[in-house]
Steps between C-alpha positions, in 0.01 A plus 500: 500500500617224730260287700624661825429850373163389366402356840612820667298731276193282541542546876543877454181512291312300763603722792428815297159365399407424860625830637395750232254347253243298696670177393485579126825355365440623145472861616804456724703361209387776262575772756846362578582472129368846411660675799847363436516315830497168313835585342641599839408166656609286205819681403618526860381157612831423670432776750123538509422134562672529838259770617201412715144544387437797732799686358389433143142605574616819672720576202209442260265714706750785507557473124126485424423806713793704367417418139120520515448131431146395591444211734184385675607420856 
């Protein structure tokens, strides 16, 4: 994984943690990995890194609700 992609996924984890997991980055990371969203964001970095945080969070929320993924906020 390149440094750019690594920085990006750290940012994705941080925004997910703040929005859905009361700031818990470990839970955010585990949830993204287990749900398959991690692969989406890393494999399609060229496209997804251009999206704003609100778009990404809305996409996550929709995915979590549709797939019964638990989140705290």
